[in-house]
Each structure stands twice: as C-alpha cells, then as structure tokens.
N, C-alpha and C positions, 0 to 999 in steps of 0.2 A: 850371475848373468845380470845383464843390464836392461831396463828397459828403453827404450825410445817413442818419442810421442813427436809424429809432426807440428808445427804450429798449427793453429785453428784461425783462418779467415773468415770473417764475417762482414756481410755488404747487405744493409738493411735501407728502407727508406721512408720508418718510422719508429717510434720511440718506443713505442710496446712491442715490437720486434726485437730492438736492441735489447731490452732488458731480455727478454726471453732465452735468445742466441749467447747471451752474455754469462747469463745463470747456469745455461746446459754446458758451454765450454770449459768453467772454473770447476763446473760440477765434475767432469770426464778429467780434467786435469790435475784435479786434487786426490781423484782417485789413482793417480800415477804417480803423485809425490808421495802420497802416503808410504807407497810400495817402497821408494827409492830413500826417502828421509833426505834429500839433499839440495833440493829446489823449492822453488817458490813460483810464484803464477804472476808474469808480465802481463799485461793488458795495456796495448799500444794504440792509440788512436791514429791512422794514417792521414784521415782525412773526412771530413764529415761523411757518416754513414759506413767509414771503413775501417775496421780494426782486425789487430791480431791479437788472439792469446795463445802461449806460451811457456813452457817450462824454460826456467831461467836461473843460471848458477850465481847471477847478479843480485837476484831476489832471495831473503834467508829463507829457510825452510818453514812453512807455516804462515809465510804472508802473502798477500796478495797487494802488487803495487799498480798504478795505474800511469802510464804516461802520452804526453798528448805531443805527438811531431809536427 
C-alpha cells in the first residue's frame, strides 16, 4: 500500500510565520517519508511569501532541499 500526500502550500506575510509553517510542513512530510523510505522533501519558494513543501522522488530519502523559482 502506498501513501500519498498532497503538496503543502504556504502563504505568509512575516518571517516568524514562515519559520513556523515551514517547520510544521517538514515535520508532517517527514512522517510520511519515513514510512515510504523513498522520497526526500522539496521546499520551493514560488514568490515572496509563497512556498510549496512536497515529497519528491528527485530528492534523496533523508534529505530536504530548497529551490527558488
């Protein structure tokens, strides 16, 4: 049985909120990644204050990567 989790979209107006929301997203994604053992976590900055956190098969298991678009 595979576990699928949708990307987590984060929209914030302050750095404090960004840190809190990114930490929560990574924590939630890490739980799923530990069960599957096949995906890392990709954090994408889409624009100022707009981020996406998702499991990615392009990121090695156990790693978290950040990209800016």
